[in-house]
PANU-793057 format. One record per residue (C-alpha): residue in three letters; residue number from 1; x, y, z. Coordinates in steps of 0.02 Angstrom, whole numbers, padded with zeros to 5 digits, always signed. Example, Ala and Ser with C-alpha at 12.3 -4.5 7.8 and 13.67 -1.06 7.14 Angstrom:
BEGIN
{code ALA pos 1 east +00615 north -00225 up +00390}
{code SER pos 2 east +00684 north -00053 up +00357}
END
This chain:
BEGIN
{code MET pos 1 east +06987 north +05248 up +05618}
{code PRO pos 2 east +06806 north +05256 up +05557}
{code ARG pos 3 east +06777 north +05285 up +05373}
{code GLY pos 4 east +06631 north +05361 up +05280}
{code LEU pos 5 east +06535 north +05292 up +05133}
{code GLU pos 6 east +06618 north +05254 up +04968}
{code PRO pos 7 east +06596 north +05401 up +04847}
{code ARG pos 8 east +06484 north +05299 up +04731}
{code TYR pos 9 east +06349 north +05302 up +04865}
{code TYR pos 10 east +06326 north +05487 up +04828}
{code VAL pos 11 east +06329 north +05491 up +04638}
{code ASP pos 12 east +06267 north +05323 up +04573}
{code ASP pos 13 east +06086 north +05313 up +04511}
{code ALA pos 14 east +06088 north +05126 up +04546}
{code VAL pos 15 east +06127 north +05161 up +04729}
{code PHE pos 16 east +05982 north +05283 up +04737}
{code ALA pos 17 east +05867 north +05149 up +04667}
{code LEU pos 18 east +05921 north +05035 up +04809}
{code GLU pos 19 east +05895 north +05175 up +04935}
{code ARG pos 20 east +05716 north +05192 up +04880}
{code GLU pos 21 east +05684 north +05011 up +04926}
{code ARG pos 22 east +05799 north +04986 up +05076}
{code VAL pos 23 east +05816 north +05156 up +05160}
{code PHE pos 24 east +05660 north +05258 up +05123}
{code ALA pos 25 east +05533 north +05118 up +05104}
{code GLY pos 26 east +05500 north +05049 up +05277}
{code SER pos 27 east +05564 north +05204 up +05368}
{code TRP pos 28 east +05464 north +05338 up +05457}
{code ILE pos 29 east +05470 north +05492 up +05344}
{code PRO pos 30 east +05411 north +05665 up +05401}
{code VAL pos 31 east +05285 north +05750 up +05287}
{code CYS pos 32 east +05211 north +05895 up +05383}
{code ARG pos 33 east +05159 north +05960 up +05553}
{code VAL pos 34 east +04997 north +05914 up +05638}
{code GLU pos 35 east +04931 north +06092 up +05618}
{code ASP pos 36 east +04950 north +06076 up +05429}
{code VAL pos 37 east +04813 north +05944 up +05427}
{code ALA pos 38 east +04710 north +06001 up +05575}
{code GLU pos 39 east +04539 north +06014 up +05493}
{code PRO pos 40 east +04437 north +05887 up +05393}
{code GLY pos 41 east +04483 north +05906 up +05210}
{code ASP pos 42 east +04659 north +05972 up +05244}
{code TYR pos 43 east +04793 north +05888 up +05140}
{code VAL pos 44 east +04981 north +05899 up +05112}
{code THR pos 45 east +05076 north +05816 up +04969}
{code TYR pos 46 east +05255 north +05754 up +04972}
{code ASP pos 47 east +05380 north +05669 up +04856}
{code LEU pos 48 east +05447 north +05518 up +04948}
{code ALA pos 49 east +05600 north +05483 up +04841}
{code GLY pos 50 east +05495 north +05468 up +04683}
{code ASP pos 51 east +05334 north +05407 up +04763}
{code PRO pos 52 east +05202 north +05545 up +04768}
{code ILE pos 53 east +05102 north +05533 up +04929}
{code VAL pos 54 east +04967 north +05636 up +05012}
{code VAL pos 55 east +04921 north +05653 up +05196}
{code THR pos 56 east +04741 north +05702 up +05234}
{code ARG pos 57 east +04626 north +05735 up +05379}
{code THR pos 58 east +04470 north +05631 up +05345}
{code ARG pos 59 east +04291 north +05681 up +05379}
{code ALA pos 60 east +04299 north +05570 up +05533}
{code GLY pos 61 east +04445 north +05674 up +05597}
{code GLU pos 62 east +04577 north +05541 up +05571}
{code LEU pos 63 east +04744 north +05557 up +05482}
{code ALA pos 64 east +04765 north +05457 up +05322}
{code ALA pos 65 east +04921 north +05434 up +05217}
{code LEU pos 66 east +04892 north +05380 up +05038}
{code ALA pos 67 east +04981 north +05350 up +04874}
{code ASN pos 68 east +04947 north +05508 up +04774}
{code VAL pos 69 east +04935 north +05416 up +04607}
{code CYS pos 70 east +04769 north +05385 up +04519}
{code ARG pos 71 east +04723 north +05201 up +04499}
{code HIS pos 72 east +04664 north +05235 up +04322}
{code ARG pos 73 east +04811 north +05301 up +04220}
{code ASN pos 74 east +04937 north +05344 up +04358}
{code MET pos 75 east +04910 north +05532 up +04355}
{code VAL pos 76 east +04971 north +05625 up +04510}
{code ILE pos 77 east +04809 north +05678 up +04591}
{code MET pos 78 east +04842 north +05821 up +04713}
{code ARG pos 79 east +04975 north +05956 up +04712}
{code GLY pos 80 east +05041 north +06065 up +04853}
{code ALA pos 81 east +04933 north +06083 up +05007}
{code GLY pos 82 east +04760 north +06147 up +05046}
{code ASN pos 83 east +04584 north +06093 up +05090}
{code ALA pos 84 east +04470 north +05992 up +04977}
{code PRO pos 85 east +04309 north +05893 up +04999}
{code ALA pos 86 east +04386 north +05746 up +04906}
{code LEU pos 87 east +04538 north +05695 up +04804}
{code GLN pos 88 east +04495 north +05714 up +04620}
{code CYS pos 89 east +04612 north +05667 up +04478}
{code PRO pos 90 east +04621 north +05813 up +04355}
{code TYR pos 91 east +04643 north +05695 up +04207}
{code HIS pos 92 east +04483 north +05594 up +04198}
{code GLN pos 93 east +04403 north +05655 up +04360}
{code TRP pos 94 east +04409 north +05494 up +04456}
{code THR pos 95 east +04365 north +05547 up +04634}
{code TYR pos 96 east +04425 north +05473 up +04796}
{code ALA pos 97 east +04365 north +05505 up +04973}
{code LEU pos 98 east +04491 north +05577 up +05096}
{code ASP pos 99 east +04523 north +05400 up +05159}
{code GLY pos 100 east +04571 north +05341 up +04983}
{code SER pos 101 east +04414 north +05247 up +04935}
{code LEU pos 102 east +04356 north +05272 up +04755}
{code THR pos 103 east +04187 north +05360 up +04757}
{code GLY pos 104 east +04164 north +05410 up +04576}
{code ALA pos 105 east +04227 north +05373 up +04401}
{code PRO pos 106 east +04136 north +05448 up +04251}
{code GLN pos 107 east +04057 north +05332 up +04123}
{code THR pos 108 east +04095 north +05172 up +04220}
{code ALA pos 109 east +03918 north +05124 up +04269}
{code GLY pos 110 east +03879 north +04952 up +04201}
{code VAL pos 111 east +04059 north +04918 up +04143}
{code ASP pos 112 east +04087 north +04732 up +04165}
{code GLY pos 113 east +04211 north +04692 up +04303}
{code PHE pos 114 east +04230 north +04872 up +04363}
{code ASP pos 115 east +04239 north +04864 up +04553}
{code THR pos 116 east +04272 north +05024 up +04650}
{code ALA pos 117 east +04322 north +04923 up +04804}
{code GLU pos 118 east +04473 north +04857 up +04709}
{code LEU pos 119 east +04529 north +05030 up +04653}
{code CYS pos 120 east +04561 north +05120 up +04818}
{code LEU pos 121 east +04719 north +05221 up +04841}
{code PRO pos 122 east +04852 north +05118 up +04932}
{code ARG pos 123 east +04866 north +05162 up +05116}
{code LEU pos 124 east +05026 north +05199 up +05211}
{code ALA pos 125 east +05055 north +05192 up +05397}
{code VAL pos 126 east +05044 north +05362 up +05481}
{code GLU pos 127 east +05085 north +05423 up +05657}
{code THR pos 128 east +05136 north +05580 up +05749}
{code TRP pos 129 east +05286 north +05622 up +05858}
{code GLN pos 130 east +05316 north +05790 up +05943}
{code GLY pos 131 east +05197 north +05876 up +05822}
{code PHE pos 132 east +05271 north +05798 up +05664}
{code VAL pos 133 east +05165 north +05689 up +05549}
{code LEU pos 134 east +05264 north +05541 up +05482}
{code VAL pos 135 east +05221 north +05405 up +05357}
{code ASN pos 136 east +05288 north +05233 up +05322}
{code THR pos 137 east +05263 north +05127 up +05166}
{code ASP pos 138 east +05259 north +04974 up +05280}
{code VAL pos 139 east +05084 north +04971 up +05353}
{code ASP pos 140 east +05146 north +04850 up +05487}
{code ALA pos 141 east +05298 north +04954 up +05534}
{code ALA pos 142 east +05350 north +04961 up +05716}
{code PRO pos 143 east +05298 north +05125 up +05799}
{code LEU pos 144 east +05430 north +05261 up +05798}
{code ALA pos 145 east +05416 north +05331 up +05974}
{code PRO pos 146 east +05486 north +05178 up +06066}
{code GLN pos 147 east +05638 north +05183 up +05952}
{code LEU pos 148 east +05672 north +05361 up +06012}
{code ALA pos 149 east +05665 north +05327 up +06199}
{code GLY pos 150 east +05849 north +05373 up +06216}
{code LEU pos 151 east +05809 north +05549 up +06155}
{code GLU pos 152 east +05689 north +05586 up +06296}
{code PRO pos 153 east +05820 north +05648 up +06421}
{code LEU pos 154 east +05889 north +05769 up +06291}
{code LEU pos 155 east +05714 north +05840 up +06260}
{code ALA pos 156 east +05665 north +05851 up +06442}
{code GLY pos 157 east +05555 north +06004 up +06467}
{code ILE pos 158 east +05547 north +06043 up +06281}
{code ARG pos 159 east +05379 north +06026 up +06193}
{code LEU pos 160 east +05408 north +06029 up +06006}
{code ASP pos 161 east +05222 north +06005 up +05979}
{code GLU pos 162 east +05193 north +06177 up +06055}
{code MET pos 163 east +05305 north +06263 up +05927}
{code VAL pos 164 east +05219 north +06377 up +05799}
{code ARG pos 165 east +05284 north +06405 up +05621}
{code VAL pos 166 east +05336 north +06585 up +05592}
{code GLY pos 167 east +05435 north +06575 up +05430}
{code SER pos 168 east +05504 north +06461 up +05295}
{code ILE pos 169 east +05639 north +06472 up +05162}
{code ASP pos 170 east +05652 north +06358 up +05009}
{code TRP pos 171 east +05819 north +06298 up +04941}
{code ASP pos 172 east +05856 north +06196 up +04785}
{code GLN pos 173 east +05993 north +06068 up +04817}
{code PRO pos 174 east +06075 north +05996 up +04659}
{code TRP pos 175 east +06174 north +05869 up +04759}
{code ASN pos 176 east +06147 north +05707 up +04854}
{code TRP pos 177 east +06039 north +05715 up +05011}
{code LYS pos 178 east +06172 north +05628 up +05117}
{code VAL pos 179 east +06293 north +05771 up +05085}
{code THR pos 180 east +06169 north +05889 up +05168}
{code PHE pos 181 east +06139 north +05772 up +05314}
{code GLU pos 182 east +06322 north +05737 up +05350}
{code ASN pos 183 east +06360 north +05923 up +05351}
{code TYR pos 184 east +06213 north +05948 up +05469}
{code ALA pos 185 east +06270 north +05807 up +05584}
{code GLU pos 186 east +06440 north +05881 up +05631}
{code SER pos 187 east +06505 north +06048 up +05692}
{code TYR pos 188 east +06687 north +06015 up +05648}
{code HIS pos 189 east +06656 north +06130 up +05498}
{code HIS pos 190 east +06605 north +06280 up +05604}
{code ARG pos 191 east +06779 north +06355 up +05600}
{code GLY pos 192 east +06797 north +06345 up +05412}
{code VAL pos 193 east +06619 north +06380 up +05354}
{code HIS pos 194 east +06535 north +06477 up +05495}
{code GLY pos 195 east +06685 north +06573 up +05560}
{code ASP pos 196 east +06586 north +06735 up +05576}
{code THR pos 197 east +06420 north +06661 up +05632}
{code LEU pos 198 east +06418 north +06499 up +05733}
{code GLN pos 199 east +06601 north +06474 up +05778}
{code PRO pos 200 east +06619 north +06627 up +05892}
{code LEU pos 201 east +06466 north +06572 up +05992}
{code PHE pos 202 east +06469 north +06383 up +05971}
{code PRO pos 203 east +06647 north +06323 up +05936}
{code GLY pos 204 east +06640 north +06162 up +05838}
{code GLU pos 205 east +06770 north +06082 up +05950}
{code ARG pos 206 east +06649 north +06096 up +06095}
{code SER pos 207 east +06503 north +06008 up +06010}
{code ARG pos 208 east +06457 north +05841 up +06086}
{code PRO pos 209 east +06392 north +05698 up +05978}
{code CYS pos 210 east +06267 north +05587 up +06067}
{code VAL pos 211 east +06214 north +05420 up +05991}
{code GLU pos 212 east +06143 north +05254 up +06046}
{code ALA pos 213 east +06205 north +05092 up +05969}
{code GLY pos 214 east +06079 north +05026 up +05844}
{code ALA pos 215 east +05954 north +05168 up +05872}
{code PRO pos 216 east +05894 north +05267 up +05719}
{code TRP pos 217 east +05944 north +05438 up +05786}
{code MET pos 218 east +06089 north +05551 up +05827}
{code ALA pos 219 east +06104 north +05711 up +05927}
{code LEU pos 220 east +06233 north +05848 up +05927}
{code ASP pos 221 east +06230 north +05961 up +06079}
{code HIS pos 222 east +06301 north +06136 up +06081}
{code GLU pos 223 east +06331 north +06249 up +06229}
{code SER pos 224 east +06373 north +06430 up +06198}
{code THR pos 225 east +06536 north +06507 up +06259}
{code VAL pos 226 east +06446 north +06674 up +06274}
{code GLU pos 227 east +06340 north +06712 up +06426}
{code GLY pos 228 east +06157 north +06738 up +06386}
{code VAL pos 229 east +06159 north +06644 up +06219}
{code ASP pos 230 east +06042 north +06493 up +06221}
{code PRO pos 231 east +06114 north +06321 up +06183}
{code PHE pos 232 east +06048 north +06219 up +06038}
{code LEU pos 233 east +06026 north +06035 up +05999}
{code VAL pos 234 east +06039 north +05960 up +05824}
{code LEU pos 235 east +05933 north +05803 up +05802}
{code GLY pos 236 east +05934 north +05678 up +05661}
{code ILE pos 237 east +05803 north +05540 up +05658}
{code TYR pos 238 east +05853 north +05429 up +05514}
{code PRO pos 239 east +05836 north +05449 up +05374}
{code LEU pos 240 east +05748 north +05618 up +05349}
{code LEU pos 241 east +05683 north +05700 up +05509}
{code TRP pos 242 east +05806 north +05839 up +05551}
{code PRO pos 243 east +05745 north +05966 up +05681}
{code THR pos 244 east +05864 north +06086 up +05770}
{code VAL pos 245 east +05803 north +06139 up +05941}
{code VAL pos 246 east +05857 north +06307 up +06010}
{code ARG pos 247 east +05824 north +06287 up +06195}
{code PRO pos 248 east +05702 north +06325 up +06264}
{code ASP pos 249 east +05583 north +06403 up +06139}
{code ALA pos 250 east +05631 north +06391 up +05955}
{code MET pos 251 east +05657 north +06259 up +05822}
{code VAL pos 252 east +05714 north +06248 up +05641}
{code TRP pos 253 east +05654 north +06097 up +05542}
{code LEU pos 254 east +05758 north +06053 up +05391}
{code LYS pos 255 east +05618 north +05976 up +05288}
{code ILE pos 256 east +05695 north +05887 up +05140}
{code ALA pos 257 east +05618 north +05798 up +04992}
{code VAL pos 258 east +05735 north +05682 up +04896}
{code HIS pos 259 east +05706 north +05673 up +04708}
{code GLY pos 260 east +05858 north +05579 up +04646}
{code ALA pos 261 east +06042 north +05542 up +04674}
{code ALA pos 262 east +06087 north +05721 up +04628}
{code HIS pos 263 east +05935 north +05823 up +04677}
{code ALA pos 264 east +05836 north +05868 up +04831}
{code THR pos 265 east +05735 north +06016 up +04890}
{code LEU pos 266 east +05753 north +06087 up +05064}
{code THR pos 267 east +05635 north +06198 up +05161}
{code THR pos 268 east +05702 north +06273 up +05321}
{code GLU pos 269 east +05546 north +06296 up +05426}
{code VAL pos 270 east +05565 north +06409 up +05577}
{code PHE pos 271 east +05460 north +06386 up +05735}
{code VAL pos 272 east +05450 north +06473 up +05902}
{code HIS pos 273 east +05356 north +06426 up +06058}
{code GLU pos 274 east +05177 north +06486 up +06056}
{code SER pos 275 east +05219 north +06607 up +06196}
{code ARG pos 276 east +05347 north +06698 up +06085}
{code VAL pos 277 east +05248 north +06715 up +05922}
{code ASP pos 278 east +05219 north +06902 up +05949}
{code ASP pos 279 east +05402 north +06937 up +05993}
{code GLU pos 280 east +05454 north +07012 up +05825}
{code ALA pos 281 east +05637 north +07028 up +05871}
{code HIS pos 282 east +05647 north +06846 up +05927}
{code VAL pos 283 east +05561 north +06786 up +05769}
{code ALA pos 284 east +05670 north +06891 up +05655}
{code PHE pos 285 east +05828 north +06830 up +05742}
{code GLN pos 286 east +05780 north +06647 up +05712}
{code VAL pos 287 east +05728 north +06672 up +05530}
{code ASP pos 288 east +05876 north +06781 up +05481}
{code GLY pos 289 east +05997 north +06667 up +05572}
{code ILE pos 290 east +05950 north +06508 up +05479}
{code ARG pos 291 east +05947 north +06601 up +05313}
{code GLU pos 292 east +06128 north +06657 up +05338}
{code ILE pos 293 east +06191 north +06492 up +05406}
{code ASN pos 294 east +06111 north +06386 up +05271}
{code ALA pos 295 east +06175 north +06503 up +05136}
{code GLN pos 296 east +06350 north +06475 up +05203}
{code ASP pos 297 east +06325 north +06286 up +05197}
{code ILE pos 298 east +06286 north +06289 up +05011}
{code ILE pos 299 east +06469 north +06313 up +04966}
{code PRO pos 300 east +06539 north +06157 up +05053}
{code ASN pos 301 east +06389 north +06050 up +05005}
{code ARG pos 302 east +06408 north +06094 up +04822}
{code GLY pos 303 east +06597 north +06070 up +04831}
{code VAL pos 304 east +06589 north +05902 up +04918}
{code PHE pos 305 east +06466 north +05834 up +04792}
{code ALA pos 306 east +06575 north +05894 up +04648}
{code GLY pos 307 east +06723 north +05804 up +04727}
{code MET pos 308 east +06626 north +05642 up +04750}
{code ALA pos 309 east +06624 north +05615 up +04561}
{code SER pos 310 east +06813 north +05627 up +04548}
{code ARG pos 311 east +06921 north +05476 up +04514}
{code TYR pos 312 east +07023 north +05534 up +04664}
{code ALA pos 313 east +06877 north +05534 up +04786}
{code VAL pos 314 east +06897 north +05423 up +04939}
{code PRO pos 315 east +06788 north +05373 up +05088}
{code ALA pos 316 east +06796 north +05508 up +05221}
{code THR pos 317 east +06911 north +05491 up +05370}
{code LEU pos 318 east +06793 north +05523 up +05516}
{code LEU pos 319 east +06864 north +05610 up +05669}
{code PRO pos 320 east +06789 north +05607 up +05845}
{code LEU pos 321 east +06692 north +05768 up +05812}
{code GLU pos 322 east +06608 north +05674 up +05668}
{code GLY pos 323 east +06547 north +05532 up +05778}
{code ALA pos 324 east +06365 north +05562 up +05729}
{code VAL pos 325 east +06413 north +05545 up +05545}
{code ASP pos 326 east +06495 north +05379 up +05585}
{code HIS pos 327 east +06338 north +05322 up +05677}
{code PHE pos 328 east +06228 north +05369 up +05528}
{code THR pos 329 east +06349 north +05280 up +05409}
{code ARG pos 330 east +06332 north +05118 up +05508}
{code TRP pos 331 east +06142 north +05131 up +05513}
{code TYR pos 332 east +06135 north +05169 up +05326}
{code LEU pos 333 east +06247 north +05023 up +05277}
{code ALA pos 334 east +06147 north +04904 up +05387}
{code ARG pos 335 east +05989 north +04958 up +05295}
{code MET pos 336 east +06071 north +04945 up +05124}
{code ALA pos 337 east +06143 north +04774 up +05173}
END
């Protein structure tokens, strides 16, 4: 019978240090949506497991992903999101163009050996998929889309890039990021946790894990037992892209930023198809629904993480309904090696 990760993988700071190098570095990590950086000067910042990064739209109209750390004294340069003509460090006002090149540093004219060309912000690889903007610390990383070819039949007729954000809810998560993902990747818990919300409509025992050997993704399909209720599809593109598609015209993106072994922040971003933006009832149903469901998930996530630190904690026994968790476990261990 498949087993989950050893408990130390959830609580050990040394394991998190390895994750930074072997799981997050070299993986495609979602930062924002294309519309968040649509205009020249737009920028979005993100904490990639302790590495501050910034995604910009350059004056030439191209996307750039950069280390968001000044090359002078390592000050974090930009905060949040917005629009700016350049990236200026608030400490000593070193200024970088939107493509990361150093364009100004006060009182450096004539300083022997000072070469702006050698002080550009490090570049990351950047690409888009279904309206998401993803970055990779490996500038020579293989493109993501070909690795997701097996997902195409499941997304047939669904255009995630046509979804429009209509709401977002922020959640602090004082537990390990994998606890959140593993809860997200199975519906076996519907009966116990979502007995008055999801279970009556989407019984966990009828969820269908879909995986592809060696591929960096899992899917969990749900058909409603109630006529007229739309089905939904949970997607996990490893390690951190987690969109849930409510066919045919809504999506919830669980946007997570990992800060340490015991801390992450989650934003549940709600989208509807552009044709339904003015449907107030539809929008309210999607926003209120994810607020209630995610609030219910806090209890098991907090409890599981508390149990992981116990001397009596054991690797999980994974049942068939947790097949997607098993698939992620195998991918994760192969990356950790």
